[in-house]
N, CA, C and O of each residue as an XYZ file, in Angstrom:
436
protein
N      20.206     15.226     22.287
C      18.987     14.748     21.669
C      19.345     13.583     20.740
O      20.263     13.700     19.928
N      18.628     12.465     20.855
C      18.884     11.290     20.036
C      17.802     11.174     18.971
O      16.607     11.270     19.254
N      18.252     10.966     17.746
C      17.311     10.777     16.651
C      17.267      9.315     16.261
O      18.308      8.669     16.148
N      16.090      8.797     16.058
C      15.918      7.422     15.593
C      15.564      7.485     14.111
O      14.462      7.889     13.740
N      16.511      7.079     13.272
C      16.261      7.102     11.837
C      15.510      5.848     11.418
O      15.887      4.733     11.777
N      14.471      6.041     10.676
C      13.658      4.940     10.196
C      14.312      4.345      8.954
O      14.758      5.087      8.078
N      14.374      3.027      8.865
C      14.948      2.346      7.711
C      14.090      2.615      6.486
O      12.871      2.443      6.515
N      14.743      3.040      5.408
C      14.037      3.302      4.149
C      14.068      2.038      3.302
O      15.113      1.405      3.151
N      12.918      1.677      2.755
C      12.802      0.450      1.974
C      12.218      0.723      0.600
O      11.288      1.514      0.441
N      12.791      0.046     -0.392
C      12.242      0.051     -1.738
C      11.685     -1.356     -1.978
O      12.301     -2.347     -1.586
N      10.543     -1.435     -2.612
C       9.903     -2.717     -2.908
C      10.178     -3.068     -4.366
O       9.972     -2.251     -5.263
N      10.647     -4.296     -4.590
C      10.885     -4.794     -5.941
C       9.875     -5.895     -6.235
O       9.725     -6.829     -5.447
N       9.178     -5.789     -7.375
C       8.213     -6.811     -7.794
C       8.367     -7.083     -9.289
O       8.882     -6.258    -10.044
N       7.908     -8.256     -9.683
C       7.791     -8.563    -11.103
C       6.381     -8.191    -11.543
O       5.417     -8.414    -10.811
N       6.264     -7.632    -12.723
C       4.965     -7.157    -13.202
C       3.899     -8.240    -13.156
O       2.749     -7.957    -12.822
N       4.258     -9.472    -13.485
C       3.243    -10.536    -13.510
C       2.676    -10.861    -12.128
O       1.625    -11.492    -12.024
N       3.371    -10.430    -11.055
C       2.884    -10.624     -9.683
C       2.597     -9.288     -8.998
O       2.560     -9.215     -7.769
N       2.399     -8.250     -9.774
C       2.338     -6.885     -9.272
C       1.368     -6.689     -8.103
O       1.782     -6.236     -7.036
N       0.119     -7.012     -8.279
C      -0.875     -6.745     -7.225
C      -0.627     -7.578     -5.976
O      -0.597     -7.047     -4.867
N      -0.450     -8.877     -6.154
C      -0.272     -9.769     -5.005
C       0.999     -9.420     -4.230
O       0.958     -9.261     -3.010
N       2.117     -9.303     -4.930
C       3.385     -9.088     -4.243
C       3.526     -7.679     -3.677
O       4.121     -7.495     -2.616
N       2.987     -6.690     -4.371
C       3.053     -5.329     -3.833
C       2.338     -5.258     -2.496
O       2.852     -4.667     -1.547
N       1.173     -5.848     -2.415
C       0.407     -5.855     -1.167
C       1.186     -6.554     -0.057
O       1.276     -6.038      1.057
N       1.746     -7.716     -0.352
C       2.519     -8.467      0.653
C       3.727     -7.670      1.123
O       4.009     -7.610      2.320
N       4.442     -7.057      0.181
C       5.653     -6.314      0.523
C       5.345     -5.042      1.315
O       6.059     -4.712      2.262
N       4.297     -4.337      0.933
C       3.924     -3.128      1.674
C       3.501     -3.468      3.101
O       3.829     -2.743      4.040
N       2.783     -4.557      3.258
C       2.378     -4.996      4.599
C       3.616     -5.364      5.421
O       3.691     -5.045      6.608
N       4.574     -6.027      4.800
C       5.824     -6.375      5.470
C       6.545     -5.101      5.923
O       7.009     -5.020      7.061
N       6.638     -4.113      5.038
C       7.280     -2.839      5.388
C       6.587     -2.191      6.577
O       7.242     -1.679      7.485
N       5.268     -2.215      6.567
C       4.501     -1.641      7.674
C       4.807     -2.365      8.978
O       5.017     -1.725     10.009
N       4.835     -3.698      8.941
C       5.106     -4.482     10.151
C       6.515     -4.249     10.685
O       6.730     -4.269     11.897
N       7.471     -4.028      9.792
C       8.852     -3.805     10.204
C       9.111     -2.357     10.624
O      10.151     -2.051     11.206
N       8.166     -1.475     10.328
C       8.341     -0.065     10.657
C       9.225      0.672      9.663
O       9.816      1.699      9.997
N       9.318      0.151      8.435
C      10.134      0.776      7.401
C       9.402      1.952      6.764
O       8.173      1.980      6.705
N      10.173      2.909      6.293
C       9.630      4.030      5.518
C       9.688      3.621      4.050
O      10.771      3.385      3.515
N       8.553      3.538      3.406
C       8.458      3.125      2.004
C       8.907      4.288      1.118
O       8.368      5.391      1.208
N       9.912      4.025      0.250
C      10.412      5.095     -0.614
C      10.097      4.870     -2.086
O      10.246      5.787     -2.893
N       9.665      3.664     -2.448
C       9.334      3.477     -3.855
C       9.078      2.032     -4.220
O       9.407      1.104     -3.482
N       8.476      1.878     -5.390
C       8.164      0.567     -5.953
C       8.874      0.471     -7.295
O       8.709      1.334     -8.158
N       9.661     -0.580     -7.464
C      10.363     -0.831     -8.714
C       9.806     -2.121     -9.301
O       9.807     -3.162     -8.644
N       9.334     -2.047    -10.534
C       8.809     -3.240    -11.219
C       9.790     -3.656    -12.311
O      10.111     -2.879    -13.210
N      10.257     -4.896    -12.211
C      11.073     -5.569    -13.224
C      12.516     -5.079    -13.369
O      13.313     -5.784    -13.987
N      12.893     -3.938    -12.848
C      14.225     -3.386    -13.065
C      15.086     -3.530    -11.803
O      15.185     -2.608    -10.993
N      15.701     -4.701    -11.658
C      16.509     -5.000    -10.469
C      17.653     -3.999    -10.319
O      17.966     -3.588     -9.202
N      18.282     -3.601    -11.429
C      19.388     -2.643    -11.374
C      18.940     -1.313    -10.773
O      19.702     -0.679    -10.043
N      17.728     -0.892    -11.068
C      17.204      0.363    -10.499
C      17.002      0.231     -8.991
O      17.250      1.181     -8.248
N      16.555     -0.936     -8.536
C      16.382     -1.156     -7.097
C      17.730     -1.119     -6.384
O      17.851     -0.528     -5.311
N      18.740     -1.748     -6.977
C      20.082     -1.733     -6.394
C      20.630     -0.309     -6.366
O      21.268      0.098     -5.396
N      20.380      0.437     -7.425
C      20.869      1.819     -7.488
C      20.302      2.673     -6.355
O      21.000      3.545     -5.837
N      19.048      2.437     -5.963
C      18.464      3.189     -4.845
C      19.199      2.900     -3.539
O      19.316      3.780     -2.686
N      19.700      1.659     -3.375
C      20.465      1.356     -2.160
C      21.865      1.947     -2.244
O      22.393      2.430     -1.242
N      22.463      1.914     -3.412
C      23.817      2.466     -3.572
C      23.833      3.981     -3.414
O      24.803      4.547     -2.910
N      22.764      4.633     -3.842
C      22.697      6.094     -3.718
C      22.338      6.535     -2.298
O      22.445      7.715     -1.965
N      21.911      5.586     -1.464
C      21.552      5.902     -0.090
C      20.100      6.266      0.111
O      19.688      6.566      1.232
N      19.310      6.247     -0.959
C      17.885      6.576     -0.825
C      17.119      5.486     -0.077
O      16.094      5.760      0.547
N      17.617      4.253     -0.139
C      17.001      3.131      0.567
C      18.104      2.295      1.204
O      19.206      2.192      0.666
N      17.802      1.702      2.350
C      18.760      0.823      3.013
C      18.454     -0.644      2.773
O      19.314     -1.502      2.972
N      17.239     -0.934      2.351
C      16.828     -2.322      2.180
C      15.921     -2.443      0.959
O      15.151     -1.536      0.642
N      16.031     -3.591      0.282
C      15.116     -3.927     -0.816
C      14.221     -5.036     -0.300
O      14.713     -6.062      0.171
N      12.923     -4.847     -0.383
C      11.959     -5.856      0.058
C      11.393     -6.545     -1.177
O      10.881     -5.898     -2.091
N      11.498     -7.878     -1.185
C      11.061     -8.697     -2.317
C      10.143     -9.785     -1.772
O      10.386    -10.317     -0.689
N       9.099    -10.116     -2.511
C       8.146    -11.124     -2.043
C       8.744    -12.526     -2.025
O       8.443    -13.307     -1.122
N       9.581    -12.861     -2.997
C      10.069    -14.230     -3.126
C      11.489    -14.219     -3.680
O      11.757    -13.477     -4.624
N      12.413    -15.014     -3.131
C      13.794    -15.011     -3.623
C      13.937    -15.433     -5.079
O      14.930    -15.092     -5.721
N      12.981    -16.156     -5.605
C      13.038    -16.571     -7.003
C      12.772    -15.411     -7.962
O      12.913    -15.573     -9.174
N      12.394    -14.252     -7.442
C      12.055    -13.108     -8.283
C      13.228    -12.162     -8.528
O      13.061    -11.141     -9.197
N      14.413    -12.481     -7.999
C      15.557    -11.569     -8.153
C      16.780    -12.294     -8.706
O      16.844    -13.523     -8.739
N      17.746    -11.486     -9.137
C      19.020    -12.010     -9.618
C      19.786    -12.635     -8.455
O      19.623    -12.223     -7.307
N      20.624    -13.636     -8.756
C      21.387    -14.267     -7.672
C      22.424    -13.343     -7.027
O      22.818    -13.576     -5.884
N      22.873    -12.306     -7.730
C      23.852    -11.378     -7.176
C      23.130    -10.335     -6.336
O      22.752     -9.277     -6.839
N      22.940    -10.636     -5.050
C      22.199     -9.739     -4.161
C      23.172     -9.094     -3.184
O      23.223     -9.478     -2.015
N      23.934     -8.129     -3.647
C      24.919     -7.501     -2.776
C      24.315     -6.529     -1.765
O      24.859     -6.419     -0.666
N      23.217     -5.810     -2.065
C      22.671     -4.941     -1.001
C      21.869     -5.770     -0.008
O      21.699     -6.977     -0.179
N      21.383     -5.108      1.024
C      20.511     -5.772      2.002
C      19.180     -6.060      1.340
O      18.497     -5.149      0.874
N      18.810     -7.345      1.300
C      17.557     -7.770      0.684
C      16.788     -8.598      1.708
O      17.356     -9.490      2.337
N      15.503     -8.310      1.878
C      14.659     -9.095      2.767
C      13.521     -9.670      1.953
O      12.930     -8.986      1.118
N      13.218    -10.942      2.205
C      12.185    -11.645      1.452
C      10.962    -11.867      2.332
O      11.066    -12.432      3.421
N       9.834    -11.432      1.867
C       8.578    -11.598      2.606
C       8.269    -13.082      2.774
O       7.708    -13.477      3.796
N       8.621    -13.911      1.795
C       8.350    -15.349      1.861
C       9.055    -16.002      3.045
O       8.631    -17.064      3.502
N      10.132    -15.383      3.552
C      10.869    -15.952      4.671
C      10.356    -15.470      6.020
O      10.838    -15.916      7.061
N       9.398    -14.576      6.012
C       8.866    -14.042      7.259
C       7.958    -15.071      7.901
O       7.118    -15.671      7.232
N       8.130    -15.279      9.223
C       7.278    -16.200      9.964
C       5.980    -15.484     10.320
O       6.020    -14.396     10.895
N       4.828    -16.071      9.989
C       3.558    -15.425     10.344
C       3.464    -15.190     11.844
O       3.996    -15.967     12.637
N       2.789    -14.122     12.225
C       2.621    -13.816     13.638
C       1.893    -14.959     14.321
O       0.902    -15.477     13.806
N       2.400    -15.350     15.497
C       1.778    -16.424     16.263
C       2.269    -17.803     15.882
O       1.832    -18.788     16.477
N       3.174    -17.914     14.899
C       3.682    -19.214     14.485
C       4.840    -19.617     15.384
O       5.573    -18.764     15.885
N       5.002    -20.910     15.586
C       6.128    -21.427     16.346
C       7.358    -21.536     15.470
O       7.339    -21.080     14.327
N       8.448    -22.141     15.986
C       9.686    -22.243     15.213
C       9.518    -22.986     13.901
O      10.224    -22.690     12.937
N       8.605    -23.939     13.839
C       8.384    -24.695     12.603
C       7.319    -24.039     11.734
O       7.007    -24.541     10.654
N       6.763    -22.931     12.189
C       5.702    -22.264     11.444
C       4.355    -22.872     11.760
O       4.278    -23.858     12.492
N       3.299    -22.306     11.226
C       1.961    -22.828     11.513
C       1.720    -24.113     10.732
O       2.234    -24.288      9.626
N       0.941    -24.998     11.314
C       0.567    -26.219     10.606
C      -0.518    -25.871      9.599
O      -1.452    -25.137      9.925
N      -0.406    -26.389      8.378
C      -1.451    -26.112      7.378
C      -2.812    -26.602      7.861
O      -2.945    -27.743      8.304
N      -3.794    -25.760      7.777
C      -5.151    -26.137      8.150
C      -5.402    -26.185      9.648
O      -6.499    -26.545     10.076
N      -4.416    -25.831     10.446
C      -4.585    -25.895     11.898
C      -5.489    -24.761     12.364
O      -5.297    -23.605     11.988
N      -6.444    -25.095     13.162
C      -7.360    -24.103     13.726
C      -7.001    -23.910     15.192
O      -6.432    -24.811     15.809
N      -7.316    -22.770     15.752
C      -7.060    -22.576     17.186
C      -7.805    -23.634     17.995
O      -8.961    -23.945     17.707
N      -7.142    -24.178     19.000
C      -7.765    -25.224     19.802
C      -8.129    -24.727     21.185
O      -7.512    -23.804     21.718
N      -9.128    -25.349     21.747
C      -9.495    -25.091     23.124
C      -8.680    -26.033     23.991
O      -8.544    -27.213     23.667
N      -8.139    -25.529     25.085
C      -7.356    -26.369     25.980
C      -8.257    -26.969     27.042
O      -9.084    -26.276     27.634
N      -8.090    -28.274     27.280
C      -8.865    -28.946     28.314
C      -8.159    -28.726     29.644
O      -6.997    -29.097     29.814
N      -8.873    -28.121     30.581
C      -8.290    -27.851     31.895
C      -8.470    -29.066     32.787
O      -7.534    -29.473     33.476
N      -9.648    -29.641     32.783
C      -9.932    -30.810     33.608
C     -10.933    -31.670     32.872
O     -11.924    -31.170     32.339
N     -10.672    -32.961     32.844
C     -11.574    -33.876     32.146
C     -12.370    -34.661     33.182
O     -11.804    -35.258     34.098
N     -13.693    -34.652     33.022
C     -14.591    -35.422     33.895
C     -14.693    -36.839     33.342
O     -14.805    -37.051     32.134
N     -14.653    -37.781     34.240
C     -14.915    -39.167     33.828
C     -16.126    -39.655     34.588
O     -16.564    -39.031     35.555
N     -16.663    -40.773     34.146
C     -17.865    -41.316     34.794
C     -17.571    -41.796     36.201
O     -18.475    -41.817     37.037
N     -16.336    -42.181     36.490
C     -15.978    -42.715     37.801
C     -15.914    -41.645     38.875
O     -15.980    -41.983     40.057
N     -15.791    -40.389     38.529
C     -15.657    -39.333     39.543
C     -16.958    -38.990     40.158
O     -17.020    -38.122     41.028
């Protein structure tokens, strides 16, 4: 019998971005199929401790500017995630879905 262990994730946010970043990070965890184990606000050392103790395998952060430069555990940034349906360069700002022209009629036809 093979067991598939789900990756456990802790979300780290700064209090000043609490609502916005928590929502983004939880949605990211859901999309990745991670098991959410906790939310840590402002205490980076506590988030690292959860990975060192084995309670979490990954720390999910909304933006790399919100953490210390010493990121020794596995850290994933929501800001680096490519939106669904985006190409390699990402979506163009303000781009709307376009209709493709299959055949163009001209007056000469």
